[in-house]
N, C-alpha and C positions, 0 to 999 in steps of 0.2 A: 652502328655504322658498318661493322663487319658483316652483319647479316644482309644489309642492303647491297653491299658491293663485295661479295666474296672473291671475285676474280681480281679486284684491285688489291685486296689484302694479300692474296697469294703472290701477286707480282711484287708487292712491296717486301714481303717476307723473303722472297727469293733474291731480290735485288740488294737487300741490306748487307749481306756478307761481303759484297764487293768493296765496301768501305773499310773493312777490318784492317787491311794492310796499312792504310793511312792512319787509322786510330792508333795502331800499335807503334808505328814509327814516330808519331807526334807525342805520344804519352810520356810523361816524365814523372819520376817519383818525387814526392815532396819530402823535405826533411822530417825526421821523427817528431821534432818539436811541433811542426805545423800539423802533422797527422794527429797528434795528441789533442791539439786545440780544436781541430775539426770534429773529432770524436766527442769531445766535451760539448761542443756547440750542438751537435746532433742530439745528444742525450737531453740537453736542456730544452731544445725545441720539442722533442718528443713528449716531455713531461709537462710542458708549459700549458697553462690554462688560457693564455692570452689569445691563441689562435688554434683552431682545429681545422685541419684539412681532411675532410671526409669525402671520398668519392663514391 
């Protein structure tokens, strides 16, 4: 898709940083306990044979 529409990709890449102030203002830290559980979940998903997401 990027090869077919390089100008669209450039416009999108230049437009994306405009949203950074909103992301920074809305972002919240999660408690350490929640973060630990999320890391555990990511590890189990990465090593699981149940599903493979290959792009």
